[in-house]
Steps between C-alpha positions, in 0.01 A plus 500: 500500500783494749319763719184286487681188614672702779163629626304181456560360849370824651181473282454142612511596865228763427283259308325339795409836655379634166290188439336522845443874454337425159278222632378667820493871382457539130272200449237623760520850353447367141216274617340789688525721188329220303223462754433871499371471143276206575161442668485165689162308503385161621553357143850654454625844407450747217714781366348840587769737399526815712154454661649401841719814496194715404314359792797562738550862397134576523457344849492787765584247763831407323607865518399517863703193575793665310474811714488288825820315378662830414430643853630178656817508281589863560458483878656170560806573277551855639448414867673169480815647344513789745469260796758269346741785444460628862548149640820453270647824614432405869661152457808616286708644793503170686766232462441207266379250774247746639390591141433128438271487804295791368498365151360165612238676724378710214516224240317235704145637428578500130561123483190401712216366290257781409216281630647484851581874492150583389342290775706690757390832354134387486528462874671836538212657299215312668228753590425334843819361645764631260824652639466827308148575631616403839771760485249756363274430791793552747556837342132588536425479126214331317563156349555483120364247253842447351379253231131569513500880411534568128688823587753318715540145362741581215729690730494205745626276226770761415605520869545120513685489171744777595557354845587152404671524156788735549762234594650460150514876439684554831738222428596638153528857631724407795721302271521792260583735774780271606637528146540874502879597526582614849744757361207727395339491846827550682589797277160657561536457875839665491342792322246534772198342327218402726334159491206640306735666250681172464177317425365753253816578308680164503292203598171583319674577167711182526182298566328624188562173294366290790198735553414479126501131507290485820248752373447304166488152670266619784273677251469188279428285807240736640305517176454114523383501871256216557563287815444771767177611336376139468584418856388813683197626313438294183454832314247644745345683665284628216792413264713772658811288494454324170826543319578401140662170616195404697262600215690270267470216758124553515442497129727202443422265793157613624321601177729269280511785239864427393469736202420814708755401768772449244415838333525666843828325571651616169392863568657474847816365347513797257436749770771355724752492205429867417533614865817305549661641181401857600635451842831356379542776234422783746709363794785327329566741220840612619607166665787287380483128568 
């Protein structure tokens, strides 16, 4: 009883955050789970059991969208983290004030509204007067239908996502590099270690907890991609860029089939949880926090 009274102020401080988390996270998830077992009609709704899930799993287009989402996730996470890591290593040797300038420059695109960023990239990708085709023309190459060719459109969205969303990753990695004890690096230099050996044998192992966090968070975010797809291609051309997030949006707010959309959202939630747990177990098995 004494321990409870002693810990009570701490629990009271946590209560508002826990209440908000429950209202805005668990309530929508529970409501979505409930909707996934219902069929909505004009007169109301009826309980249909697992019928919506049977429809989802038998839909070839659902699996195609899942594959597109998987390709998007793998490439954006891998390419994004490699670029972020390279940028962090390049920034790390500078003094704090110079680092802050680079941090601000890299972080700025991340805070810009995705609508504004997408409009800029729509201009860059424009087939007639876009900057990218202009550069290709200067190089003597044929223009590319960046958003109109089914073979290219998804990679155009990936390129934009990787280019504009690495600010938070770079910020976290530079901060983590600054936290590595200088003694290790100075000892390695005294033993004649090259910069590459210093990175491979000291910095990368020390960054493993940070990299684990970034891989999991970036993977979860990439699985839910929606805004770039909506703004650049609306799922086209020929549905070559329809990700799971955009498919759920179409079913819920264009076809008003909330049961199917909720079932797809629950399946996506389960997939994301499984992938995140797998990543955490494989990457963080020997870490101590």
